[in-house]
Residue, then its C-alpha position, 0 to 999 in steps of 0.5 A: m346934270k350928272g357926272l361920272g367918274w372913277a379912280k384907283c389908289p395903291g395902298t402900302c406895306g408899311e414904309w421903307v424908312q420913317g423917323a425924323k430928319d434935322g427934327t422934322p418927321f418923315l416917311v418913305g412910302c412903300p406902295i404895293n399892288r393893292f388897291v381902293e377903287a372909288k366910283a362917283e356919281i355926282l347929281f347937281s341940285e337941278s337933277v336932284a330937285r326933279d327926282n325928289s320933289g325939292h326935298q334936297q333943298e332942306l339940306k346942306d349944300w353938298i350931300w355925300q353918300l358913302p359907305e358906313g365908317k368913312e368919316k375921314t373921306r367924308q371930310a376930304l370930300e367936304r374940304f375938296a368941295r370948299i376949295q373948288n367952291l362947288p355948287p349944290l350936289t349929291g355925290k354917291i360914292h361907291m367904294q371897293s378896297q383890298l387894304l385892311i384897316g388899322k394894319g399899316m397899309a395907308s387904308s384911310t389915305a387911299d380911301m380919301t384920295a380914291a374918293v376925291s379923285a373920283v369926284a375930280q374925275a367926274l367933274a373934269i377938275p384938274w387935281q394934282s398929286e400935291e393938292q391931293a397930299r395937302l388935303a389929306l394931311a389937313i385930316e391926318p398924318s399921311d402916306p405919299i401914295m398919291f405921288p408916282g413912284v417912291t416919295e419921301l414926305a414930311h407926313g405930319d405937315g408936309t413941309y417937304i416932298k421929295s420924289l425918290g424915282p421909280k419903285i425897286s421891284a421886290q416880292l414882300l412876304m407880308l405877315d400880321g401878328g394881330g391887332f390894330l393901330d390908329t394913325l392918329a393915336f399913334n402920331a399923337r403919342r407923347d413918346l413919339p418925339g423923344h423916340y425920333r431924336k433918340y434914333e435920328p442918327k440911325i435913321k439918317n444913316a438908313l436914309a442915306l442907304f436908301y438913297e444909294g439903293m435907289a440911285q443903284r437900283d440896288l434891292g440889297k441896299i434898300a432892304q437894309a435900310g428898311t431893316i435898320s428902320a424897322r429895328c428902330n421901330q421895335d422900340i416903340n411899336p414892336k412886332p411880336f416875331f421880329e428877330e426871328f422872322l428877320s433871321w428866318t427871311l435872311g436864311k431863306g434867301g431874303l434881303g431884310v424886312i419892312t415894317a408898318h411903323s404905325g401899324t401891325l405889318l411886318a414883311g420879308i423882302f425877297p428878289p422879284d424873280l421867285s417862282t410860284t412853288e418857292k413862294k408857296n413853300l415859303e408861305r407855308e413855312s412862315r404860316i407853320q413857324f410864325r402863326p401869324v393871323i394873315v400872311e399873303w405875298v404883295e409886290t412893290y408898285d409905283g404910286g399914283t392914282e389912276g382914273g377916268v370918266m369913260n366906262a365908269w362902271r365897268k372898271s374894277v381893281g379885278r379879283l381880290g385875294t381871298v385874305w382881303e375879300t372880307e373888307l369889301y364895302 
């Protein structure tokens, strides 16, 4: 027996707001139009036995063939198989990503979500966003990219999940100042709880402003909230040209900035109606003035996975931006 499935999950450009609320760490994710796509080919043991002369009987129940370096994804698939009590099988997982690793784009959460969703599609197993989130949180603090729209999540333990509505359209000029940051290492920092306590009143105000912005569909208030949270994050995860870039962004018609609180990215928030010429000019100016390692325009996007079983091998995330092509695997 053989099953084919595919799934696609967006990444993020950091977080709109991140901190603690009444002592509970939380974040509000910012999904963008950059994706991980996974395709799963599932062979149950009967099929493998015929193909490999019975050698699979010496191996464990579930064999996952994955791209190199995807240990968290392997853990997620193992947990999924145990939860679903799957029979012995071999799962070949093909993955394609537009997300950079260690920059704050939720790459590992998107990997896990896309891969497990593709397997669920291949096996026709109903698999809800909350189940996906619980599975990812069992492995590491995670972004709520598996939920539709914009979501607030207690990203350490999943104590609460709050849907905040559909995305506010915006253009984000995303800059990377260099370096890498591991999510698990960041969230294990001893000084992180103290940082959250110190800035909790400011983060509370930022979150209230964000709620207002979502309710009123006001990108200006959303950007103000993002800027407050990003400035608080400078105390524990500083970006090299933060104040200069914020001032430049506001002077060019932008509304504020958003940062990767556990990554290296910083982005200017601009209205959605910028022309192609305006975007090219701003990108060129930012390259000259700030000399980032990477600069690229992205757009806000609603969270949630897509997937299916039909034409599984003909689906694609499409043409990738030149910046991200080196991350294919």
